[in-house]
N, C-alpha and C positions, 0 to 999 in steps of 0.2 A: 758530232754535229758541228758544225764549223762554221758558223754566219756570221758576218762581219757588220758591224752593226745594227739596225734595224731592231731596235729594242722597243719600240714603244708601238713598232705594228706585232712583235713575239707576244706580248702584254695582251695586246687587243685580240687573236686570235688565241690566248689561254684563256681569256674572258669569257670568248662566244664558245669554247669547247667547254667550260665547264659550268655553262647556265642554268643547264637543266632544261632547257624547252627548247624547239624548233628554231632556228636561224637561217636565214639565208642571207650570206656575205660576200658582197664584192669587193675583190682585190682589184686597183684598178692602177695605169702609171703607164708612161710612154713603154714601146717597145725597147727591149733591152737594158730596161731597169732592173730584173731579177724577181718579176712576180712568181714564175712558176718555181724557181729557183727556191724561194723564199719557204713557202709551200708545202713543198716536196721535204725539204730539210727539215722544217720544222716536226713535218709530221713524222719524216722517218719513213716514206712511201708508204703508209698504213694507212691505206684509204678502203672503206667499203666499197669504194667505187671510182674511179679514175678515167676521164677519157678530156683528149684535145682534139680542135678541129682545125681543119688543114683549109689554110688558103689558095683562090682560085680554082678549086676543086667544084665538080657537078653535085648535086645535094645528095644524089644515090652512091657518089662516094663515101662523103660525111656518115653516110645512114647505114652503109655496109660497115665499115669502119667502129661506127657505135655496136651496131649488131658484134661484132668481133669483141671488141674491150666488152661486152655483157658477159659473155659467151668465157670471156677468158677468167673473172671474176666469178663462175659458176651457174651462170642461165642454162638452163635445158629448153630451153625455147628454141626452135630449129627456125622455126618458118621466115623470110627475110622481113623485115620492117617495110612497109608501103611508104611509110608518111612517118615524121616526128611522133603523132600520137601512139602509135605501136612501139615506138622506140620506146617510150616513157612507162609506157606500161611495162615492158619487160623489165625496166630498171625498177618499176615498184616493186615487182613480182621477187626480182633476187635480191630485196632489200628487206620484206617482207619474211626471209626466210632465218634469220636470226633478229629475234624481237630481243628489245630489251638492252639492247648495247648501244653505247654511242657509234654511229653512223658517219664518218667524214665523207660526204660525197663532192669530190671537185673534178667540174666542168669548165675546161681551160681552154681559151679565146673563143667565147660563146659569139662574140661578133661575126665570126667566120663562119658559124653554121647558119646564120640568119640571112641565106641567100634569098632570090629573087626568088620571088612563088614558092618560096619554102615554108612549112607552116610551122618552123621550130620556135618560134615567141608564141605561139598560141599554145601550141604542145605542153610549152614550158611552162606557161601561165597556168594549164589546165594542172596539169602533174604537182604544182605548188598547193595551188588555190583549193583543189579536190582530196586533195592525200599528204602530202609532206608538209605542210604547214601546221598539220594537228597531231603528228608525230612528233615527240619530245626528242627522242633520240636523233633526228634529224639534224645533222650541220652542214649545211650544201654551200661550199665557196664558190661561186662563178667568176670568174677573171677574165681579163681581157684587155688589148692594146689599144684597140679603137677608142679613144675617151670619147667623144664624140657621140659614137652608139652606145655606150653605158650610160650616157647621162640622158638622152633622148627615150632611149627602150626602157630603162630599167628604174634609173632617179626620176625621172618624169612623167615616167609611163600614165597614161590617163585612162590605160583599161583597168584589167584583171591583178595589174602589178603595182597599181598606182598604191605607195607607199607599203610596200610588203616587203621590201630590203630591209634589215634589220640592222646592219651593221654594212658601215663602207670603212676599207681602209686603203688610203692614196700612198702609192709606193714612188715617194721623189727618188731624183738622181741621189748616191753619194756626193755628202758635203766632201770639202776638200781632208779635212781633218780623216774622214771615215775613208779617203783614197789612201791614204798614207797606212791606216790600218787596214786596207787589204793587199797593198803591194807587200805590207811586211809578213804578213799571214803565207804571201808566196814567195816570199823570200827574193825578193826583186829589190833589190838595193839600187835608192834615187834619191838625191837631193832635193829638198824641198826649193828649191828657184825649181831645179827640174820639174818636181810634182808639180808646181804652179803651171810652168807652162805646156805641162801633160793635160792639166784640168782644161788648160785653156783651148785644148785641141778636140780632145776627146770627152770635155764633160764629165759630171760623176755616173759614169754609166759602166756597170760591174761588165757588159758583156765583153767591152772592147779592151777594157782594163786586164781584162782575165787572159787577152790573146797575148801580151806582154813575154817575151822568151827573155828570161832572168841573166839569161848567158852574152846577152849584147845590151850596147848602151841604149842610153833613153834616145837618140837620134837616129842611131841602128832600128831601135825599134820603128819609130815613126816610118822612117822610108820602108821597111820591113811591110807595114801595115797598109800603108797607102800609097805608096810610089815604086814596090819592085815588081816586076812581069806578072805574075800572079797572087798581089795584092789583096787580103781579102777585104779590107775593107772599099777597094777601087768601086765595086756599083752600091756601097750599103746608101747612098746619098737615094739613090731611084728607087731602090725594095723598101725603104724605109717607110716613106712617102707613098707609094702607091700602095704598101699591105693596109696603113690607116685609111685611104681616103677613096682608093679606087681609080679616081680622075682628080689628082693635084693641083691641075691647073691653075687656078687663082690660090693655093697656099703656094706653091712654086714663087709665082710672080711677087708673091707679098715679100718673103723672105729674102729671095733676091733684091728688091729694093732698097730693104733692110741691111741687107751686108752691105750696100755701098754709102748707106750714114750711119756716121757712127753718134751721131747725138739724137737721133730716133726722127718718126716724121709720125705727123698727125693724121689722122682719116682721109682727109683731101690731100694731102701732100702724096699719101701712099696710093691714093686713085692714078696721080698723075704721073709719077714714077713707077708706076707697075702697068700702066696701063689700063686700068680696074675700073669696072662701074660701081658706081657706088649705090649698090642694090641691095637687097637680101641676102645673095650669095655669096659678096664680100662678104658683111656681118657675119655670116656661118663657119666662111672661111678662117676670119678674125679669132673667134669663139674656138673653134677647134684646135686652130694652131695654141690658145693662149692656155688653153685644157690639156694639151698636149707637152708645155712646158718647152714651145718652139720658141717662142715671141713673149713678152710681157708688156703691161700697159703701163704707165706710169701717171696719175692724174696731173697735170699744170697746176701749180699752186694758187694760179691765179684765175683759173676756169674750172675750180673742184666739179663743175657740176657737165658741164660739156665738152672740158679741154682733154685730152690726154695726148701722150706722144707711144708709139710703140716701138722697141725695140727687139732686136734679135734676141733669143735669150742661149738657144742651142749653140754649145760650141763649135760641134762637130759640123755644121751645118755652114755656120762663118768661116771653117776652114777648107773646108768641102769646095765651096762658093770661090774663095780667094787662090787657092792651091791646086787643086784635084780636078774641077770640071772640063777646063780648056787646056789641062798639062797635057801637052804632045811633045816633050824633052825628051823622053822615053829614060832619064836620066834616074838610075835606081838610086842615086845617094843625093837627091833633090834636097830633103831638110837637109840634110847633116850640111850641103853645099851651099845653103843661104842664110846660114846661123847670121850672120854678120852682116847680110843687103837691108838697105834701106826700107823696101817694103815688107822685110819681117819686122822690123822697127815699128811700121804703122800697123800692121796686125795687132803688134803683142801689146800697143796701146790699146786698141779696140777691144782686145780680146781680155786684156787685165778687168778693164772696166765693165764686162760683162761677171769677170768672176768676181767682184766684189760688189755687183748687185744682186748677186744671188746669195751671198754671206751678210745681210744687214745683221741679223741676230749677232754674228761673230764681232762684226765692226761696236753692236751695240754693249756688247761685254766688255770689250777693249777703251768704250767710253764710260763705264762704269754706269749703264744706263738701264742693263737689260730689265730692270724691272718696272722703266718706266714707259709709261703710252705711248707712242710714237706711230707718226704717219711718214711716209716716204712720198718723195713729189721728185718731177723734173721742173725748171723753170725756163722760160725764155722772154725775155726783152721784148715789149709790146713795139717800144720805140726802136729795135732793132740798135740797140747801143753796141759799138764794136767789143767782143768777145764777152758782152754780158747773154751768156744760155749755160747754166745750172744742170747737170744731170742726175746729180744726189741731192736732194735736201732732206734731212731728216728733222721732223718738227717732233719737238717735245712736250709734254705737259708741263712740266716744271719749267718754262718761258724761255726756253731756246731752242733756235735752229743751229743744225750744224748744214754748214756749207760747205760740201766734199768736192773736194779736187783731188784726183785721181792720178798719178804718175808710175809708170812702170819702167825701171830703170835696172840695171847692173851694178847699180852702185848706189851709196847714200847720195839725196838727190839735195841739191842745193840751191834755195830760195832765190835768186838774184834778183836786184832792183827792176825789170821790166818783170818778172813771176809776179813779183811784191806787187808793182803799179796795175797789175792786170787782176789779182785778185782783190784788190779794194776797190776797183772800179768794178767788178762783179758785186761786190759786196754795196755797194752804194746804188748802185742802178737797182738792185734788187730792194733796197729798203725804202728807196723812194718810189719806185714803182708799186712796191703791193703796198704800201703805208702800214706796214707789219710794226708792232710794239716789243716784241722778244728780242732776246739778246741774239745776235748774230755770231757765230762760233767758225772761224776759216779752221775745217779738218783736213789736212793733210793724209792721201793713204796712198803709200808709198812702198816700192818691195823693200826697202833695207835701212828704211827713217829718215832724218835730214840730217843735212849736215849741220852743224852746230856752228855756221858762222854766217855772214850775212843777211841776210832778211830772214832768219829760220823763225826770228819771233813773232812776224807776221800770222803765224799760225798757233789757234791756240791748243789744239790737240793735235795729235798725231796718230793714223794707224799703220803697221807696215804690215807684209805680206804674213810674218812670224802669226800675228793677233788672228789672222782667218784660219789656223788652225784649231 
């Protein structure tokens, strides 16, 4: 068994397996993040029962597939299940055949089984509450990519499943360091600069990384996966959003608006930019996108209760909208040929900021404050002072605020006089408008570090790409 990363998650699986009591564990996270792989590899496919739902099929198809799976695991029932109550009754009979053994039951893609007018959730509720929850041998693992369904129907269930989930395991995308470990395990040779750009395109999604061909260069892999005639990720955006939400019009409008705004948007600005109505549907879409790691919300430093800016978090979404959505060039070497273009430089600056915001823990480690309680904020000048906009502030319990300036370059970054003046202007505006008494340290986050000349002493601290690993 070779599982990259996921050490904490595997410890949790071990704990639930060894608990000696019935467990209902939910493993959740966005599509393609490796939930099924983790569970199947960890348990080495040794399940008392395993079944996965199919998307976009009629309820009777999933029922028939469930019957087939029960039969393959040893059920002697012949009659077809008319509903999910019949199906779970067969599963109960199957599991009763071997008393005393720890039984791992894995039901994958549960949201896809809860089709309209199906009785899946009610039958699952009855199966768990009437029998499985009192059987110490049962470890039932439910899994799904539609995080909003998991949250509403399982975690916040107001019926029979209220407070029945005994364990939650959230599977986040890989960190950039875990991506490096993944590529090493697959013998893919790639530099850290290329790996940073890889993360800026594909994020920490194992499914995408696993598509890399070790015989090709990094840029050749990008072209093959995204721009070639039969590119496997050409239709990934639509499939991804449709599989999660069915009718993702609001979700797509939100991410399209955010993809055009490097510095984030408030809720009101989102409504205007995306032609969206400020109602409950918008709230639901924002929450669902945030739960699935597609966007993130940073509180405005001066409006902690009601102020927030939304940022696009998912790198592939940004990359798709910037380069793939309306690309009709038919250039199979599109990415290789764009490496030095102006649009590449503009995208890379935005995408590197995404990368840094996803690795605040590593930034804290480099600053030596990993054990210090902190909060992350963004901030905009209410007086619209030129340049006074800060997209990452780290406020620390030790009386310091790190004002982070992020720059992506292919060489050492030199702070010139204009840069130093702008940084001091931001700092001064921030101090004046917020009235904070903390010490404000300018922190430069760059690819290769600062050139030790010019105005480099403007920054009290620096973080490099290497530190993110």
